[in-house]
N, C-alpha and C positions, 0 to 999 in steps of 0.2 A: 090529637093535633096532627095534620098531615105532614108528611116529610117535606122539608124545604128543598128547593131545587139544587142540583149538584153544581150549578154555575156559581153558587156562593161559597164554594170551598176554596180556600187560599192555596197558593203554591206551596207554602210550608206544610199545610195539612197533607197535600199529596206527596210531598217529599217524605213525610213520616210514614205514610202508607207504603211507598216504594221501598224505603229502608227496612221496614218491618217485613215486607214480603220477601226481600232478598235474604234476610236472616232465616225466614221459614224455608226458603229454597235450600239452604244448607241442611236444615233438619231433614227435608225430603231426600236430599243427596246422600246423607249419612245413612238414612234408613234403608234405601235401596242398594247402596254400595255394599252393605253387608252380605246380601244374597249373591252378589256377583264376585266379590273379592275373597270371602272366607272359604269357599270350596277349594280354590286354588291354594290358599294359604295352608289349609289342612293337609293337602297333598305334600307340600314342601316340608311341613313339620312332621309328617308321618303319623298324623292322628286322624281320628274319625271326624266326620262333619259335625256330629253332635257335640264333640268336645270343642271344636272351633266355634260353633254357634253359641256356646256359653258366653262368648264375648258380648253378644247382643244382650243376654240376660243381665250380666254384670253392668254393662253400660246403662241399660234402662233402669235397673234398680238403683244405681248411684244417682241418676237424674231424678228419679221419683222421690228418693229420700231427701234430696236437696229441696225439691219443690214443696213437699209436704211439711218439712221442718222449718225451712228458712226462706222459701221463695218470696212471699210477700215482704218479709223483713229486708231481704236483699234489694228488692225493687225500691222500697222506701229509703233505705239507708244509702245505697249507692246511686240510685237513679238509673233509668233505663240506659242512658248513653254509656256510663262507666261500666255497667254490668255487661253490656254487649261487647265492649272492647276487651274487658278482662276475660269473660267467658269464651269469646271467640278465639282469643289468642291461646288460652290454655287448651281448649278443645283441639284446635288445629295443630298445635305443636305435638300433642300426644298422639294424634292420628298419623302425623308425619313419622313419628318415632316407631309406629307399628311396623314400618317397612324394614326395620333392622332387627326384629325379634327372631330369636333362634330357639325359643322354648315356650311352652304353654304358660308358665308362670309370668313371663314377661308380657305375653299377650293379655292375660287377665289383669295385670297391674295397669296396663295402658287402657284397657277397657274401662276400668274404674276412673282413671284420671280424665279420659276423654268424655265420660258421661256425667261427671260431677256437676258441671255448670252448663252443659250443652242445652238441655231442654229449657231451663229457666232463662237462659240468655237468648235463645233462638225461637222459643215457642211462647213462653209465658209473657215475655216483654211485648210481643206483638198484641196479645189480648189486652194487656195493661195499657198500652199506648192507644189502642182503639177506644178503650174505656175512657181515657183521659182527654183524648182529642175529639171525640164524637159523641154528642148526646143523641143525635139522630143518625139514621142510616148505618147503624152498627152492623146489621146483617150484611149489607152490601159491602161495607169496608172489610169485614172479616172474609168475605168471598174474594175481594180484590187481593187481599194478602195471599190467599192460597192460590189465586190465579197466577200471581207473580212467582209463588213458591214452586209452581209446576216446572219452572226453568230447571230446578235441581233434578227433578225426575227425568226431564228430557236429556240433561247432561249425563245422568247415570245410565240411562238406557242406550243412548247413542254413542257415548265415548268409552265407557268403562269396559265393555266386552272387547273392543279393539285394543285398549290399553293393556288388558290382561293377556291378550293373545300376543302382542308385540313386545311388551316390556315387563310382563309379569305382575303379580299382585303387589310387589314392592313399589313399582312405579305408580300403580293405582292409588295406594295409600299416600304416597308423596304428593300426587296431584290433588287428592281430596283434602289433605292437611293444608297444603299451600293455599288452595282456594278458600278454605274456611277462614284462615287468618286474614287474607286479603279482603274478602267480602265483609267480614265483621268490622275491620278497621275502617273501610270505606263507609259502611252504613253508620257506624257509631260516630265517626268524626265529621262526616259531611252531611248526611241526610237526617238523622234522628235528633230531636230535642225532647227531653223528658216530659216537659209540661208546656201547654200553650202559653202560660204566663212567662216562661223563660224567654220568649221572643215577642212579648207584648200582645198576644192573641188570646182568644176565647175558644172554648170547645165548640165545634160546629154544632149548631142547633140551639145554643144558649143565647138568649136575648139580652141578658145582662149578667153582671158578675154575681149578684145575689142569687139569681136562679141557678147559676152554675154551682155555687157553693152548696146549695141545698138539693142538688140533683140526686144525691144518694141517701136522703133522709128516710125514704120509705123502705120497708122491708123488715124481716125478722132480725133479731140480734144474731151474731154468729153462733152463740151458745144454743139458742133456741133452734136455729136451723140444723145444727149438727145432731141435736136430740130427736129430730123429727123422722118418722119413717120415710118421708119423701126424700130425705137426704140419702138414706141407705139405698132406696130404690134407684135414685139417680146415679149414685156412684157405682153401684153394681152394674147398671145398664151401660154406663159409659166405659167402664173397665172391660167388660166382656165384649162390647162392640169393638174396642181397639184390639182386643185379643184376636178377634176374627180378622181384622185388618192386617194382622201380622202375616196373613197368607201371602201378601205381596212379596215378602222376602223369599217365599218358596215358589214364586211363579216360574223361575227357570226350571226347577226340578219337576213341578207339577205339569208344566207344558211339555217337558221331555217325555212324560208318561202319555201325553196326548199326541206324540209324534213330531214335536217341534225341537229344533236344535237351539243352542245358546244364542246364536245370532238372531233367529226368529223371535225368541223370547225377549231379547233386548229391544227389538223393533216394537213389540207389543207393550213393553214397559214405557218406551218413549211415546207410543200412541196413547197410553193411559194418561201420561202427563200433559200431552197436547190437548186431549179431551178435557182435562181438568181446568185448562185455561178458561174455557167457556162454562163448564158446569159449576165452577166455584162462584162465578158471578150469578149464574142462574139460581143456585141454592141460596146464596145470600140475599138476593132480591126477592125470591119467593118467601124467605123467612120474614123480611120486612113487610111484605104485602099480606101474607096469609097466616103468619104466625109460626112459631117454632114447632108446634105439635104437628101441623100438616107437613112441614119440611122434614121432620124426623121420620114420620110414618112413611112418607114417600121414599126416603132413603132406605129404610128397612125393607120395604116391599121390593125395591130394585135389587137389594142385596140377596134376598131370597131367590129371585129369578136368576141372578148371575151365578150364585153358588150351585143352583140346580143345573144350569147349563155347563158349568165346569165339571159337574159330576156325571152328566149323561152324554155329553157330546165330545167328539174328537175332531182333530184337524184344524187347520189355520183359520178358515172362515168362522167356525163356531167359537173358537177361542177369542177371536177378534170381537165378536158380538158380546161375549161374556165380559171381556175387558171394558168395553164401552159402557155396558150396564153397571159395571163395578165402579166406574169413575166417580159417580156421585157418593156412594157409600165411602169410598176411599178418602174423600176430603171432608166427610161429615164430622169426625171428632174435632179437628182443629177449628172448624168454622162454628159449629153449634155448641161446643162445650161451654164457652163463656156466656153465650146467649141463653142456653137452657138454665144455667146457674142463676143468671139475673132474673129470668122470667119466673123461676120457681120460688126464689127466696127474696127477690128485690135487690135494690142497689146497696142497701145498708151493709150486708155482710159480704159484698162481692169481692173486695180486695182481700179480705181476711181468708176467704175460702177458695180464692182462685188458685193458689198453689196446690191445694188438695185436689181440686177438680182437674187441673192440668196434669197432675201426677197420674190420673187414671190412664192417660195415653201411654206413657212409658211402662207402667205396671202391666197394663194389658198386653203390650208387645213383649215384655220380658217373660210373661207366662205363656202367651200364645205361640210365640215363635218356636220354642222347644217342643211344645205340645203338637204342633203341626209336624215337626220333624220326627217326633216319637211315633206318631201315627204312620208316617212313611216307613220308619224302621220296623215297626211291629207287624204291619199289614202288607207292606210292599207297595203301597200306594196311598192316595189321599181320599179314597172313596168314603171310608168310615168317618173320617174327620169332617168331610164336606156334608155328609148327611146329618151329623150331630150339629154342625154349625147352622144348618137351615132351621132345625128345631129351636136352637138357642136364640136365633134372631127373632123368631116369633115371640118367645118369652120376653126378650129384652124390650121389644116394642111395647108390650103390655106394661112392663115396669116403668119405663120412661113416660109413657102416656099417663099412668097413674100420678107420677110426680108432677107433671106439667099441668094436669087438670086440677088436682087437689091442693098443690103447694101454694098458689097465689091466694086461695081462700083463707089461708092462715094469717095474712097480713094486709091484703088490699083494702079491707074495710077501714083501716086506720091510716091509709095513705094520704098525704097532703093533697088537697084539691088543686093546688097550684103546680103540681108536678108536670113537667113536660112529658108528653106521651112517648113511650119507647117504641 
């Protein structure tokens, strides 16, 4: 069934998209802020950068544990709105408190507190809301979320280097924490509603209430999906891809090796986010039109080219081209993860497995970020890690392609003929 026209989307549907996108902008802001604020924090505390970057690992592991163990339950139990308000307030308060730390144990404690609900409230809720509010155009709407989320990256690259220079990392964490609370409250109270039925609406693309009720009948059971080799291949592919994306947190250090200072690196981080405003919509629309396999393989191919350019070229022009090529891979995990999950296993296990699938992002970053740093410490640069990342990307493309091609064969033969096309 062809996608219906965008003119049929209600104002409330768009408000949900905007609110979810603003929440994801916080996720991007927190992700990039670590690479800008933690080096200055490490100097103040008199510790190594590796010790300070453990903040990222603790933060991500805490979020991944919540996602995998309780993510879907929290969404069902609290609803998206209450989860956003609770998670945003807790995360923002903990980040604000980082500005007062005087020892590593305090930093690590706040890393755990700020990561506990951050990803489930700011990342998983966006995917769940698109799932509930849109039966059609899901790729485009996931792209729209990340297009709005690019605002967080623009803010990180444009504002935080200046804030660190003028007011120190303490002011940086106060700014990030305050923004997190404010945006979460605005999105949760004003823009987001958990279900279309809460305001007397239907999911976009549903023609009647019975069709909407049965939109998730087709697919494997969660237990069958988890036992399949496609599940392992997909999760390994998604986790390692996110681990490579952790390179973004090392852009300032990597670009310093290529002759750029912190200000120039900040400009390129902002450029990456500006480019993502367009590339997110491009990738989402491409996914709707040509399917997730083509979209993922395109992203993996661009990643290979970008990593190769980072490895072999120096200077501002070359790094700019690399960053622009990197812009599509950078937004691939949050856009494609829910779409790849649904395509491979169907709608039936989607909500049950969404927490585990979303957890691949923080797990990958938690592992990848210190590994990128370890490569820098051991070899004096990022060359070895970039070379390995190129080879790993090729392997990941094969793994995910296997899951996408063979997974639907396990369940589509028994799909309801009345299902609306995805």
